[in-house]
The first five atom37 places (N, CA, C, CB, O) and aatype in JSON, in Angstrom:
{
  "aatype": [12, 6, 2, 12, 15, 6, 6, 5, 11, 0, 5, 13, 6, 7, 2, 6, 0, 10, 13, 10, 3, 14, 13, 13, 5, 0, 7, 19, 12, 13, 10, 16, 19, 10, 19, 9, 7, 10, 10, 9, 15, 10, 9, 15, 0, 17, 9, 10, 11, 1, 2, 6, 19, 0],
  "atom_mask": [
    [1, 1, 1, 1, 1],
    [1, 1, 1, 1, 1],
    [1, 1, 1, 1, 1],
    [1, 1, 1, 1, 1],
    [1, 1, 1, 1, 1],
    [1, 1, 1, 1, 1],
    [1, 1, 1, 1, 1],
    [1, 1, 1, 1, 1],
    [1, 1, 1, 1, 1],
    [1, 1, 1, 1, 1],
    [1, 1, 1, 1, 1],
    [1, 1, 1, 1, 1],
    [1, 1, 1, 1, 1],
    [1, 1, 1, 0, 1],
    [1, 1, 1, 1, 1],
    [1, 1, 1, 1, 1],
    [1, 1, 1, 1, 1],
    [1, 1, 1, 1, 1],
    [1, 1, 1, 1, 1],
    [1, 1, 1, 1, 1],
    [1, 1, 1, 1, 1],
    [1, 1, 1, 1, 1],
    [1, 1, 1, 1, 1],
    [1, 1, 1, 1, 1],
    [1, 1, 1, 1, 1],
    [1, 1, 1, 1, 1],
    [1, 1, 1, 0, 1],
    [1, 1, 1, 1, 1],
    [1, 1, 1, 1, 1],
    [1, 1, 1, 1, 1],
    [1, 1, 1, 1, 1],
    [1, 1, 1, 1, 1],
    [1, 1, 1, 1, 1],
    [1, 1, 1, 1, 1],
    [1, 1, 1, 1, 1],
    [1, 1, 1, 1, 1],
    [1, 1, 1, 0, 1],
    [1, 1, 1, 1, 1],
    [1, 1, 1, 1, 1],
    [1, 1, 1, 1, 1],
    [1, 1, 1, 1, 1],
    [1, 1, 1, 1, 1],
    [1, 1, 1, 1, 1],
    [1, 1, 1, 1, 1],
    [1, 1, 1, 1, 1],
    [1, 1, 1, 1, 1],
    [1, 1, 1, 1, 1],
    [1, 1, 1, 1, 1],
    [1, 1, 1, 1, 1],
    [1, 1, 1, 1, 1],
    [1, 1, 1, 1, 1],
    [1, 1, 1, 1, 1],
    [1, 1, 1, 1, 1],
    [1, 1, 1, 1, 1]
  ],
  "atom_positions": [
    [[-33.72, -187.91, -219.12], [-32.75, -188.04, -218.07], [-33.42, -187.9, -216.7], [-31.66, -187.01, -218.23], [-32.75, -187.98, -215.67]],
    [[-34.72, -187.7, -216.69], [-35.42, -187.53, -215.43], [-35.45, -188.81, -214.62], [-36.83, -187.05, -215.67], [-35.41, -188.77, -213.39]],
    [[-35.51, -189.97, -215.3], [-35.62, -191.24, -214.61], [-34.28, -191.87, -214.29], [-36.43, -192.19, -215.43], [-34.23, -193.01, -213.83]],
    [[-33.19, -191.16, -214.53], [-31.85, -191.71, -214.3], [-31.38, -191.39, -212.89], [-30.86, -191.15, -215.32], [-31.69, -190.33, -212.33]],
    [[-30.63, -192.34, -212.3], [-30.04, -192.09, -210.99], [-28.84, -191.15, -211.16], [-29.62, -193.42, -210.3], [-28.4, -190.9, -212.28]],
    [[-28.32, -190.66, -210.06], [-27.16, -189.76, -210.11], [-25.95, -190.48, -210.68], [-26.85, -189.21, -208.72], [-25.15, -189.88, -211.4]],
    [[-25.8, -191.77, -210.35], [-24.68, -192.55, -210.87], [-24.77, -192.69, -212.38], [-24.64, -193.93, -210.2], [-23.77, -192.57, -213.09]],
    [[-25.98, -192.96, -212.88], [-26.17, -193.08, -214.33], [-25.91, -191.75, -215.03], [-27.6, -193.58, -214.64], [-25.33, -191.72, -216.12]],
    [[-26.33, -190.65, -214.41], [-26.08, -189.33, -214.99], [-24.59, -189.05, -215.07], [-26.77, -188.23, -214.16], [-24.1, -188.5, -216.07]],
    [[-23.85, -189.43, -214.02], [-22.4, -189.21, -214.01], [-21.72, -190.05, -215.09], [-21.81, -189.55, -212.62], [-20.8, -189.58, -215.76]],
    [[-22.16, -191.3, -215.26], [-21.59, -192.15, -216.32], [-21.89, -191.55, -217.69], [-22.16, -193.58, -216.23], [-21.02, -191.52, -218.57]],
    [[-23.11, -191.08, -217.88], [-23.5, -190.49, -219.16], [-22.65, -189.26, -219.47], [-24.99, -190.1, -219.14], [-22.16, -189.11, -220.59]],
    [[-22.47, -188.41, -218.5], [-21.69, -187.19, -218.72], [-20.22, -187.52, -218.95], [-21.83, -186.25, -217.52], [-19.54, -186.82, -219.69]],
    [[-19.71, -188.59, -218.31], [-18.33, -188.99, -218.52], [-18.09, -189.56, -219.9], [0.0, 0.0, 0.0], [-17.01, -189.38, -220.46]],
    [[-19.08, -190.23, -220.46], [-18.93, -190.85, -221.79], [-19.37, -189.92, -222.92], [-19.73, -192.13, -221.85], [-19.17, -190.24, -224.09]],
    [[-19.96, -188.8, -222.59], [-20.47, -187.88, -223.6], [-19.37, -187.42, -224.56], [-21.12, -186.68, -222.92], [-19.6, -187.33, -225.76]],
    [[-18.19, -187.12, -224.02], [-17.09, -186.66, -224.86], [-16.65, -187.75, -225.84], [-15.89, -186.22, -223.99], [-16.3, -187.46, -226.98]],
    [[-16.66, -189.0, -225.39], [-16.29, -190.12, -226.26], [-17.26, -190.23, -227.42], [-16.25, -191.43, -225.47], [-16.84, -190.39, -228.57]],
    [[-18.56, -190.16, -227.14], [-19.56, -190.35, -228.18], [-19.61, -189.17, -229.16], [-20.91, -190.55, -227.56], [-20.08, -189.33, -230.28]],
    [[-19.14, -188.03, -228.76], [-19.12, -186.87, -229.64], [-17.85, -186.8, -230.49], [-19.26, -185.6, -228.84], [-17.75, -185.96, -231.37]],
    [[-16.88, -187.69, -230.22], [-15.63, -187.73, -230.97], [-15.89, -188.25, -232.39], [-14.59, -188.61, -230.25], [-16.44, -189.34, -232.54]],
    [[-15.52, -187.5, -233.43], [-15.8, -187.94, -234.8], [-15.1, -189.24, -235.17], [-15.39, -186.86, -235.77], [-15.62, -190.02, -235.97]],
    [[-13.92, -189.5, -234.61], [-13.22, -190.75, -234.92], [-13.95, -191.95, -234.32], [-11.77, -190.7, -234.41], [-14.0, -193.01, -234.93]],
    [[-14.49, -191.78, -233.13], [-15.28, -192.84, -232.51], [-16.54, -193.1, -233.32], [-15.64, -192.48, -231.05], [-16.89, -194.25, -233.57]],
    [[-17.21, -192.03, -233.74], [-18.42, -192.18, -234.55], [-18.11, -192.87, -235.87], [-19.06, -190.82, -234.8], [-18.89, -193.72, -236.32]],
    [[-16.99, -192.52, -236.5], [-16.6, -193.15, -237.76], [-16.31, -194.64, -237.55], [-15.36, -192.45, -238.36], [-16.69, -195.46, -238.38]],
    [[-15.65, -194.97, -236.45], [-15.37, -196.38, -236.15], [-16.63, -197.18, -235.92], [0.0, 0.0, 0.0], [-16.75, -198.3, -236.41]],
    [[-17.58, -196.61, -235.2], [-18.84, -197.3, -234.95], [-19.6, -197.49, -236.26], [-19.7, -196.51, -233.94], [-20.16, -198.56, -236.5]],
    [[-19.62, -196.48, -237.11], [-20.32, -196.6, -238.39], [-19.66, -197.64, -239.28], [-20.36, -195.24, -239.12], [-20.35, -198.42, -239.93]],
    [[-18.32, -197.67, -239.3], [-17.59, -198.65, -240.11], [-17.93, -200.07, -239.64], [-16.07, -198.4, -240.03], [-18.22, -200.94, -240.46]],
    [[-17.88, -200.29, -238.33], [-18.18, -201.63, -237.81], [-19.64, -202.02, -238.05], [-17.87, -201.69, -236.32], [-19.93, -203.18, -238.32]],
    [[-20.54, -201.06, -237.97], [-21.95, -201.34, -238.22], [-22.16, -201.79, -239.65], [-22.81, -200.1, -237.91], [-22.83, -202.79, -239.9]],
    [[-21.6, -201.06, -240.6], [-21.74, -201.41, -242.01], [-21.07, -202.75, -242.3], [-21.14, -200.3, -242.91], [-21.6, -203.56, -243.07]],
    [[-19.92, -202.99, -241.69], [-19.2, -204.24, -241.88], [-20.03, -205.44, -241.41], [-17.86, -204.21, -241.14], [-20.15, -206.43, -242.12]],
    [[-20.6, -205.33, -240.22], [-21.4, -206.44, -239.67], [-22.65, -206.68, -240.5], [-21.78, -206.15, -238.21], [-22.98, -207.83, -240.81]],
    [[-23.36, -205.62, -240.86], [-24.58, -205.78, -241.66], [-24.24, -206.37, -243.03], [-25.32, -204.42, -241.82], [-24.94, -207.26, -243.5]],
    [[-23.19, -205.89, -243.66], [-22.77, -206.42, -244.95], [-22.38, -207.88, -244.87], [0.0, 0.0, 0.0], [-22.71, -208.66, -245.76]],
    [[-21.67, -208.26, -243.81], [-21.29, -209.65, -243.62], [-22.51, -210.55, -243.46], [-20.37, -209.79, -242.41], [-22.58, -211.62, -244.04]],
    [[-23.47, -210.1, -242.66], [-24.7, -210.88, -242.47], [-25.47, -211.05, -243.78], [-25.59, -210.21, -241.42], [-25.93, -212.15, -244.09]],
    [[-25.61, -209.99, -244.53], [-26.33, -210.06, -245.8], [-25.6, -210.98, -246.77], [-26.5, -208.66, -246.43], [-26.23, -211.77, -247.47]],
    [[-24.28, -210.91, -246.81], [-23.49, -211.77, -247.69], [-23.65, -213.24, -247.31], [-22.02, -211.38, -247.64], [-23.82, -214.09, -248.19]],
    [[-23.59, -213.54, -246.03], [-23.73, -214.92, -245.58], [-25.13, -215.47, -245.88], [-23.45, -215.02, -244.09], [-25.26, -216.61, -246.32]],
    [[-26.15, -214.68, -245.65], [-27.52, -215.12, -245.94], [-27.71, -215.32, -247.44], [-28.55, -214.09, -245.4], [-28.32, -216.3, -247.85]],
    [[-27.18, -214.4, -248.25], [-27.29, -214.53, -249.71], [-26.56, -215.77, -250.2], [-26.74, -213.29, -250.41], [-27.08, -216.5, -251.05]],
    [[-25.36, -216.03, -249.68], [-24.6, -217.21, -250.09], [-25.34, -218.48, -249.7], [-23.2, -217.19, -249.46], [-25.35, -219.45, -250.46]],
    [[-25.95, -218.49, -248.53], [-26.69, -219.67, -248.08], [-27.9, -219.92, -248.98], [-27.14, -219.49, -246.62], [-28.17, -221.07, -249.34]],
    [[-28.62, -218.86, -249.34], [-29.8, -219.02, -250.22], [-29.37, -219.48, -251.59], [-30.58, -217.69, -250.33], [-29.99, -220.38, -252.16]],
    [[-28.32, -218.9, -252.15], [-27.87, -219.28, -253.48], [-27.33, -220.72, -253.49], [-26.8, -218.31, -253.98], [-27.56, -221.45, -254.46]],
    [[-26.63, -221.11, -252.46], [-26.11, -222.47, -252.4], [-27.24, -223.47, -252.23], [-25.1, -222.6, -251.24], [-27.18, -224.57, -252.8]],
    [[-28.25, -223.13, -251.49], [-29.38, -224.01, -251.25], [-30.17, -224.26, -252.53], [-30.29, -223.43, -250.18], [-30.69, -225.36, -252.73]],
    [[-30.28, -223.27, -253.39], [-31.06, -223.38, -254.61], [-30.26, -223.91, -255.79], [-31.62, -222.04, -254.97], [-30.75, -223.9, -256.92]],
    [[-29.06, -224.38, -255.55], [-28.2, -224.89, -256.62], [-28.82, -226.14, -257.23], [-26.77, -225.2, -256.08], [-29.26, -227.03, -256.51]],
    [[-28.86, -226.2, -258.58], [-29.44, -227.33, -259.3], [-28.3, -228.22, -259.76], [-30.31, -226.86, -260.51], [-27.37, -227.76, -260.41]],
    [[-28.38, -229.53, -259.42], [-27.31, -230.47, -259.79], [-27.54, -231.05, -261.16], [-27.2, -231.59, -258.77], [-26.74, -231.86, -261.63]]
  ]
}
């Protein structure tokens, strides 16, 4: 925090309570897992469809 301006420090301190909220953390984790799972599913489907033998 040494390299932060006073405005950045104030923003950080204002958002600190939000980031420490367990419901916010749970929501972020849920969305993270959802996005990663969706990406892996799409890539797997693309690979499997590409290797399909007619």
